[in-house]
C-alpha positions as CSV (number, residue, x, y, z in Angstrom):
1,M,-18.7,-20.1,11.7
2,Q,-15.3,-20.2,13.5
3,Q,-12.3,-20.9,11.3
4,S,-9.6,-23.2,12.3
5,P,-6.5,-21.2,13.4
6,D,-4.4,-23.8,11.5
7,R,-6.0,-22.9,8.2
8,P,-3.6,-20.6,6.3
9,S,-6.5,-18.4,5.1
10,A,-7.7,-17.8,8.7
11,V,-4.1,-17.0,9.8
12,L,-3.7,-14.6,6.8
13,L,-6.9,-12.8,7.7
14,E,-5.7,-12.4,11.3
15,L,-2.3,-11.2,10.1
16,G,-3.7,-8.6,7.8
17,I,-5.9,-7.2,10.6
18,A,-3.0,-7.2,13.0
19,V,-0.5,-5.5,10.7
20,T,-3.1,-2.9,9.8
21,R,-3.8,-2.3,13.5
22,V,-0.1,-1.9,14.3
23,V,0.6,0.4,11.4
24,R,-2.5,2.5,12.0
25,R,-1.7,2.8,15.7
26,H,1.7,4.1,14.9
27,A,0.7,6.1,11.8
28,A,1.8,9.2,13.7
29,L,5.3,8.0,12.9
30,A,4.6,8.7,9.2
31,R,3.5,12.3,10.0
32,P,7.1,13.6,9.5
33,A,6.5,12.5,5.9
34,G,3.1,14.3,6.1
35,L,1.1,11.2,5.1
36,T,-2.0,9.6,6.4
37,L,-2.3,5.8,6.2
38,V,-4.6,6.0,3.1
39,E,-2.2,8.4,1.4
40,F,0.7,6.0,2.2
41,R,-1.3,3.2,0.6
42,A,-2.2,5.3,-2.5
43,L,1.5,6.3,-3.0
44,S,2.6,2.7,-2.5
45,V,0.1,1.5,-5.2
46,A,1.2,4.3,-7.5
47,D,4.8,3.3,-6.9
48,G,4.1,-0.3,-8.0
49,Y,1.9,0.6,-11.0
50,P,3.3,3.8,-12.7
51,G,0.9,5.3,-15.1
52,L,-2.2,3.7,-13.6
53,Q,-5.6,5.2,-14.1
54,L,-8.0,6.3,-11.4
55,K,-10.2,3.2,-11.8
56,D,-7.1,1.0,-11.3
57,L,-6.0,2.9,-8.2
58,A,-9.6,2.5,-6.8
59,L,-9.6,-1.2,-7.6
60,L,-6.2,-1.9,-6.0
61,M,-7.0,0.1,-2.9
62,G,-10.5,-1.4,-2.5
63,L,-12.1,2.1,-2.4
64,T,-14.8,3.7,-4.5
65,P,-13.7,5.8,-7.5
66,A,-15.2,8.9,-5.9
67,T,-13.2,8.5,-2.8
68,V,-10.0,7.8,-4.8
69,S,-10.7,10.8,-7.0
70,R,-10.7,13.2,-4.0
71,L,-7.6,11.4,-2.6
72,A,-5.7,11.7,-5.9
73,A,-6.7,15.3,-6.3
74,R,-5.3,16.0,-2.9
75,L,-2.0,14.2,-3.6
76,V,-1.7,16.0,-7.0
77,R,-2.2,19.4,-5.2
78,R,0.5,18.5,-2.7
79,R,2.7,17.4,-5.7
80,L,3.1,13.8,-4.4
81,L,1.4,12.4,-7.5
82,R,1.8,13.5,-11.1
83,R,-1.3,13.5,-13.3
84,R,-1.2,13.5,-17.1
85,S,-3.7,13.1,-19.9
86,V,-3.1,10.6,-22.6
87,P,-2.7,12.5,-26.0
88,E,-4.7,9.8,-27.9
89,D,-7.7,10.1,-25.5
90,R,-7.8,13.2,-23.4
91,R,-10.5,11.6,-21.2
92,V,-7.9,9.1,-19.9
93,V,-5.8,10.4,-17.0
94,R,-2.8,8.5,-15.7
95,F,-1.1,9.0,-12.4
96,A,2.5,8.4,-11.3
97,L,4.6,9.0,-8.2
98,S,6.4,12.4,-8.3
99,G,9.9,12.8,-6.9
100,K,8.5,14.5,-3.9
101,G,6.0,11.6,-3.5
102,A,8.8,9.0,-3.8
103,T,10.7,10.8,-1.0
104,A,7.7,11.0,1.3
105,L,6.8,7.4,0.6
106,A,10.4,6.2,1.4
107,S,10.3,8.1,4.7
108,A,6.9,6.7,5.7
109,R,8.0,3.2,4.7
110,R,11.1,3.5,6.9
111,A,8.9,4.6,9.8
112,A,6.4,1.7,9.3
113,E,9.2,-0.8,8.9
114,A,10.8,0.3,12.1
115,V,7.6,-0.2,14.0
116,L,7.2,-3.7,12.5
117,D,10.8,-4.5,13.1
118,A,10.4,-3.6,16.7
119,R,7.4,-6.0,16.9
120,L,9.5,-8.8,15.4
121,A,12.5,-8.3,17.6
122,G,11.6,-11.2,19.9
123,M,11.9,-13.7,17.0
124,S,15.1,-15.5,16.4
125,G,17.1,-14.7,13.3
126,Q,16.0,-18.0,11.7
127,E,12.3,-17.3,12.4
128,R,12.7,-13.8,10.8
129,R,14.4,-15.4,7.7
130,D,11.6,-18.0,7.5
131,L,8.9,-15.4,7.8
132,A,10.6,-13.3,5.0
133,R,10.9,-16.4,2.8
134,L,7.3,-17.4,3.3
135,T,6.1,-13.9,2.8
136,R,8.0,-13.7,-0.5
137,L,6.2,-16.9,-1.6
138,L,2.8,-15.4,-0.6
139,L,3.0,-12.0,-2.1
140,P,2.7,-12.9,-5.8
141,R,-0.3,-15.1,-5.0
142,L,-2.0,-12.4,-3.0
143,A,-1.2,-9.4,-5.3
144,T,-4.1,-7.9,-7.2
145,R,-3.6,-8.3,-10.9
146,L,-5.2,-5.5,-12.9
147,E,-5.6,-7.7,-15.9
148,A,-7.4,-10.4,-14.0
149,E,-9.6,-8.0,-12.2
150,A,-10.6,-5.9,-15.2
């Protein structure tokens, strides 16, 4: 069934696909930081949720725990993520962004933002401010809440 282009949900789905397509197409710009798009996403999530467990990272990324386990191991080997066991329960492992990971993420974010800024350059200053204002309203409503998802 075709959704009305005026429904916010339909527009948001289109927006998500379009932004992903633009960033993926220009992912080579993140290569100076040495990150793939999925690594960029993982580091972004870890930045927002320091000390998260593997299951949380998988949930927030929408990937399987097995896939995220291999991804996290690769990022730990490259020293982009720090891994630590919880003393009270050594089975529990938590991940956090390392200093090197924070630097790589900041570099990749600047590259991605530059690509998106170039795409928005045709908008007026007021349109860009309106877009930023509406996006700030949307983000808290769209963000995955670990407590609600668990």
